[in-house]
C-alpha positions as CSV (number, residue, x, y, z in Angstrom):
1,M,-181.9,-58.5,-14.5
2,G,-181.4,-61.8,-16.3
3,K,-180.1,-63.6,-13.3
4,T,-181.7,-66.8,-12.0
5,P,-181.0,-67.5,-8.3
6,A,-180.5,-71.0,-6.9
7,F,-183.8,-72.6,-6.2
8,V,-183.2,-73.0,-2.4
9,D,-181.8,-69.4,-2.1
10,G,-185.2,-68.3,-3.6
11,Q,-187.1,-70.4,-1.0
12,I,-185.1,-69.0,1.8
13,A,-185.5,-65.4,0.6
14,A,-189.3,-65.9,0.0
15,I,-189.8,-67.2,3.5
16,A,-187.8,-64.4,5.1
17,Y,-189.6,-61.7,3.0
18,T,-193.1,-63.2,3.6
19,N,-192.6,-63.3,7.3
20,Q,-190.9,-59.9,7.5
21,L,-187.7,-61.4,8.9
22,I,-184.1,-60.3,8.6
23,L,-182.1,-62.9,6.7
24,V,-178.8,-63.5,8.5
25,A,-176.2,-65.1,6.2
26,N,-172.5,-65.3,5.6
27,N,-173.0,-65.4,1.8
28,V,-175.0,-62.1,1.4
29,S,-174.0,-61.8,-2.2
30,D,-176.4,-64.8,-3.0
31,F,-179.3,-62.7,-1.7
32,Q,-178.5,-59.1,-2.8
33,D,-180.6,-59.3,-6.0
34,F,-183.9,-59.9,-4.1
35,Q,-185.7,-56.6,-3.7
36,G,-187.1,-55.7,-0.4
37,L,-185.2,-58.3,1.5
38,Q,-183.4,-57.2,4.7
39,I,-180.0,-59.0,5.0
40,E,-177.4,-58.9,7.7
41,N,-174.0,-60.6,8.0
42,W,-173.3,-61.4,11.6
43,F,-170.1,-63.2,10.5
44,Q,-168.4,-60.1,9.1
45,V,-165.4,-59.1,11.1
46,I,-165.3,-55.5,12.2
47,K,-161.9,-54.1,12.6
């Protein structure tokens, strides 16, 4: 895709993916390009 993620974001994503965890983050846009990664935003306000 031509995008290089921040090094620390890659580490966080790799740990979550390898351990089959759901990544909970407020900045989900930083992790959306990682394939196969489950992401949830618990900080999103539901109206």
